[in-house]
FIROZA-23556 format. One record per atom (N, C-alpha, C): residue number from 0; residue in one letter; z, x, y. Coordinates in steps of 0.2 Angstrom, whole numbers, plus 5000, padded with zeros to 4 digits. Layout:
N
pavo/roke/Z/X/Y
NUM/A/Z/X/Y
...
***
This chain:
125
pavo/roke/Z/X/Y
0/M/5491/5600/5501
0/M/5492/5596/5506
0/M/5496/5598/5510
1/P/5495/5601/5516
1/P/5501/5603/5520
1/P/5507/5595/5523
2/Y/5513/5598/5521
2/Y/5518/5591/5523
2/Y/5525/5594/5528
3/S/5524/5590/5533
3/S/5529/5592/5536
3/S/5535/5587/5539
4/P/5541/5588/5539
4/P/5547/5583/5538
4/P/5546/5580/5544
5/N/5545/5574/5546
5/N/5547/5572/5550
5/N/5552/5573/5554
6/P/5555/5574/5562
6/P/5561/5575/5566
6/P/5565/5569/5566
7/Q/5561/5563/5566
7/Q/5565/5557/5569
7/Q/5568/5554/5564
8/H/5567/5555/5555
8/H/5568/5552/5550
8/H/5574/5556/5547
9/R/5575/5561/5552
9/R/5581/5565/5550
9/R/5587/5567/5555
10/N/5585/5562/5563
10/N/5589/5566/5567
10/N/5593/5559/5569
11/T/5601/5559/5567
11/T/5606/5553/5569
11/T/5603/5548/5576
12/Q/5603/5553/5582
12/Q/5599/5550/5587
12/Q/5595/5543/5587
13/F/5588/5543/5582
13/F/5585/5538/5581
13/F/5588/5534/5574
14/S/5593/5533/5573
14/S/5597/5532/5567
14/S/5597/5524/5566
15/S/5598/5521/5574
15/S/5598/5514/5577
15/S/5590/5511/5577
16/T/5587/5516/5576
16/T/5579/5512/5574
16/T/5575/5515/5569
17/K/5574/5520/5566
17/K/5570/5523/5562
17/K/5576/5525/5554
18/S/5572/5524/5549
18/S/5576/5526/5543
18/S/5578/5533/5543
19/Q/5583/5535/5539
19/Q/5585/5542/5537
19/Q/5584/5546/5530
20/W/5581/5549/5532
20/W/5582/5556/5523
20/W/5590/5555/5523
21/T/5593/5554/5518
21/T/5599/5556/5515
21/T/5600/5564/5511
22/I/5591/5564/5508
22/I/5593/5570/5503
22/I/5589/5575/5508
23/P/5591/5582/5504
23/P/5588/5589/5507
23/P/5580/5589/5505
24/I/5577/5592/5514
24/I/5572/5594/5514
24/I/5567/5594/5509
25/P/5569/5601/5504
25/P/5565/5601/5497
25/P/5565/5596/5495
26/A/5570/5590/5493
26/A/5569/5586/5488
26/A/5566/5580/5491
27/E/5564/5580/5497
27/E/5558/5575/5502
27/E/5552/5579/5500
28/E/5551/5585/5501
28/E/5546/5588/5498
28/E/5543/5589/5491
29/A/5547/5587/5487
29/A/5548/5586/5480
29/A/5543/5579/5477
30/S/5546/5575/5481
30/S/5544/5567/5480
30/S/5538/5567/5484
31/F/5537/5569/5490
31/F/5530/5569/5489
31/F/5526/5573/5486
32/N/5527/5578/5485
32/N/5521/5581/5478
32/N/5521/5580/5472
33/H/5526/5575/5469
33/H/5526/5572/5464
33/H/5523/5566/5463
34/S/5523/5563/5470
34/S/5517/5558/5471
34/S/5510/5558/5472
35/V/5509/5564/5476
35/V/5503/5566/5475
35/V/5500/5567/5467
36/D/5506/5572/5464
36/D/5504/5573/5456
36/D/5502/5567/5452
37/Q/5504/5561/5456
37/Q/5504/5555/5448
37/Q/5500/5552/5453
38/N/5498/5551/5458
38/N/5492/5546/5461
38/N/5496/5539/5463
39/W/5500/5541/5465
39/W/5502/5534/5468
39/W/5503/5534/5475
40/A/5495/5530/5475
40/A/5491/5529/5482
40/A/5488/5523/5483
41/T/5488/5521/5490
41/T/5483/5515/5490
41/T/5483/5515/5497
42/N/5476/5514/5498
42/N/5472/5516/5506
42/N/5477/5522/5510
43/N/5477/5528/5508
43/N/5477/5534/5508
43/N/5484/5536/5511
44/I/5488/5530/5509
44/I/5497/5530/5508
44/I/5500/5531/5502
45/Y/5502/5536/5501
45/Y/5508/5538/5496
45/Y/5515/5535/5494
46/W/5516/5534/5490
46/W/5521/5530/5488
46/W/5526/5533/5483
47/G/5532/5536/5487
47/G/5538/5539/5482
47/G/5544/5537/5481
48/L/5548/5541/5475
48/L/5553/5541/5473
48/L/5557/5547/5472
49/H/5565/5545/5473
49/H/5568/5552/5471
49/H/5570/5554/5465
50/L/5568/5556/5461
50/L/5571/5554/5454
50/L/5575/5562/5451
51/V/5581/5558/5447
51/V/5584/5563/5446
51/V/5586/5560/5437
52/E/5585/5565/5434
52/E/5581/5564/5427
52/E/5579/5558/5425
53/L/5576/5557/5429
53/L/5569/5550/5426
53/L/5573/5546/5429
54/K/5577/5545/5435
54/K/5579/5540/5439
54/K/5578/5537/5444
55/P/5575/5535/5446
55/P/5576/5533/5455
55/P/5583/5533/5457
56/E/5585/5537/5462
56/E/5590/5539/5465
56/E/5589/5536/5474
57/N/5594/5533/5477
57/N/5594/5533/5483
57/N/5591/5542/5486
58/L/5589/5538/5492
58/L/5583/5545/5496
58/L/5588/5543/5503
59/G/5586/5537/5506
59/G/5588/5538/5512
59/G/5593/5530/5515
60/I/5594/5529/5519
60/I/5594/5524/5524
60/I/5593/5521/5529
61/S/5594/5516/5529
61/S/5589/5510/5532
61/S/5594/5511/5541
62/P/5591/5508/5546
62/P/5597/5507/5553
62/P/5600/5503/5552
63/C/5601/5500/5547
63/C/5606/5492/5546
63/C/5610/5496/5541
64/S/5612/5502/5540
64/S/5614/5506/5534
64/S/5614/5504/5528
65/N/5608/5500/5525
65/N/5607/5501/5518
65/N/5604/5506/5514
66/Q/5607/5507/5506
66/Q/5603/5510/5503
66/Q/5595/5511/5503
67/L/5590/5516/5505
67/L/5583/5515/5502
67/L/5583/5521/5496
68/F/5578/5518/5492
68/F/5574/5519/5486
68/F/5568/5520/5486
69/I/5565/5521/5490
69/I/5558/5521/5491
69/I/5553/5524/5499
70/A/5552/5529/5496
70/A/5547/5533/5501
70/A/5539/5532/5506
71/K/5538/5532/5509
71/K/5532/5530/5513
71/K/5529/5536/5516
72/F/5522/5540/5511
72/F/5519/5547/5514
72/F/5514/5544/5519
73/V/5513/5547/5524
73/V/5507/5545/5529
73/V/5502/5551/5531
74/S/5496/5552/5533
74/S/5497/5559/5535
74/S/5493/5556/5544
75/D/5495/5561/5547
75/D/5492/5560/5555
75/D/5487/5569/5553
76/Q/5482/5565/5556
76/Q/5475/5571/5556
76/Q/5477/5577/5549
77/G/5476/5575/5545
77/G/5478/5580/5538
77/G/5485/5582/5536
78/N/5488/5581/5543
78/N/5496/5586/5540
78/N/5499/5579/5538
79/W/5503/5578/5531
79/W/5508/5572/5529
79/W/5514/5574/5530
80/H/5518/5568/5531
80/H/5527/5567/5533
80/H/5528/5558/5530
81/G/5533/5558/5528
81/G/5535/5553/5527
81/G/5544/5552/5530
82/Y/5544/5546/5525
82/Y/5553/5542/5528
82/Y/5552/5536/5521
83/P/5559/5535/5523
83/P/5561/5530/5517
83/P/5560/5523/5520
84/V/5558/5518/5517
84/V/5557/5511/5516
84/V/5561/5506/5514
85/A/5562/5500/5519
85/A/5565/5496/5519
85/A/5561/5491/5517
86/T/5558/5490/5511
86/T/5554/5487/5507
86/T/5555/5479/5509
87/W/5560/5476/5511
87/W/5559/5468/5512
87/W/5559/5467/5518
88/L/5559/5473/5525
88/L/5557/5470/5532
88/L/5551/5470/5533
89/S/5545/5472/5528
89/S/5540/5474/5533
89/S/5534/5474/5528
90/P/5529/5470/5525
90/P/5524/5471/5520
90/P/5521/5477/5521
91/F/5520/5480/5527
91/F/5518/5487/5525
91/F/5522/5492/5523
92/D/5529/5491/5522
92/D/5532/5496/5518
92/D/5534/5495/5514
93/K/5528/5491/5510
93/K/5531/5493/5501
93/K/5524/5494/5497
94/P/5525/5496/5490
94/P/5519/5499/5489
94/P/5518/5493/5485
95/D/5508/5493/5484
95/D/5504/5489/5479
95/D/5508/5487/5473
96/E/5504/5481/5472
96/E/5507/5481/5465
96/E/5504/5486/5457
97/Q/5500/5489/5462
97/Q/5496/5496/5456
97/Q/5501/5499/5454
98/T/5505/5502/5459
98/T/5510/5508/5461
98/T/5515/5506/5455
99/L/5514/5498/5458
99/L/5523/5496/5455
99/L/5523/5494/5448
100/T/5517/5493/5444
100/T/5516/5493/5438
100/T/5516/5499/5435
101/V/5511/5504/5437
101/V/5515/5511/5434
101/V/5522/5513/5435
102/W/5525/5513/5440
102/W/5532/5513/5440
102/W/5537/5509/5435
103/E/5535/5502/5433
103/E/5536/5499/5429
103/E/5534/5500/5421
104/N/5528/5503/5421
104/N/5525/5504/5414
104/N/5528/5511/5411
105/R/5531/5515/5417
105/R/5534/5522/5416
105/R/5542/5521/5415
106/G/5544/5515/5414
106/G/5552/5514/5414
106/G/5557/5517/5421
107/L/5553/5518/5426
107/L/5555/5519/5433
107/L/5560/5514/5436
108/I/5555/5507/5435
108/I/5558/5502/5438
108/I/5558/5495/5433
109/S/5562/5491/5433
109/S/5562/5485/5428
109/S/5558/5480/5431
110/T/5555/5476/5427
110/T/5550/5471/5429
110/T/5555/5465/5435
111/P/5561/5464/5434
111/P/5564/5460/5438
111/P/5565/5464/5447
112/K/5564/5469/5445
112/K/5564/5475/5451
112/K/5558/5477/5453
113/K/5553/5477/5449
113/K/5546/5474/5453
113/K/5543/5469/5456
114/S/5547/5464/5453
114/S/5547/5458/5456
114/S/5549/5456/5462
115/K/5555/5457/5463
115/K/5557/5458/5470
115/K/5554/5461/5476
116/I/5554/5468/5472
116/I/5549/5474/5476
116/I/5541/5469/5480
117/H/5538/5466/5473
117/H/5532/5463/5477
117/H/5534/5457/5482
118/R/5537/5455/5481
118/R/5542/5446/5484
118/R/5544/5449/5490
119/G/5546/5456/5493
119/G/5549/5458/5498
119/G/5556/5454/5500
120/K/5559/5455/5491
120/K/5567/5456/5492
120/K/5570/5462/5491
121/R/5578/5460/5494
121/R/5580/5468/5495
121/R/5583/5468/5486
122/C/5583/5475/5484
122/C/5584/5478/5479
122/C/5586/5484/5478
123/S/5591/5487/5474
123/S/5594/5493/5473
123/S/5589/5495/5465
124/L/5588/5501/5468
124/L/5582/5506/5461
124/L/5590/5507/5458
***
């Protein structure tokens, strides 16, 4: 699946309104590819993590300067791009419970963190 980074999420001119990636583009692409390989998807949306030694690490920053740990990947006419999400700000920007359960079962997130994300509460992974 073709992947193209969205420049708005890497340009500080948009940082007051758009979340920004803080990891390099190859790491962003690796996060996308890993989510596709693991099928962390719901309704044609993939959810990703930036894993370092099998531990989720910060991958971006929100417009209000909070660290972000989860990415959302969407398709525009077959071309994919993604952005870091503040899961507590929008119900549409948080992974579904099935994806969260997979992450929990694989030891990527704890049960309390899964619960916080699911309820729309802020948490660091």
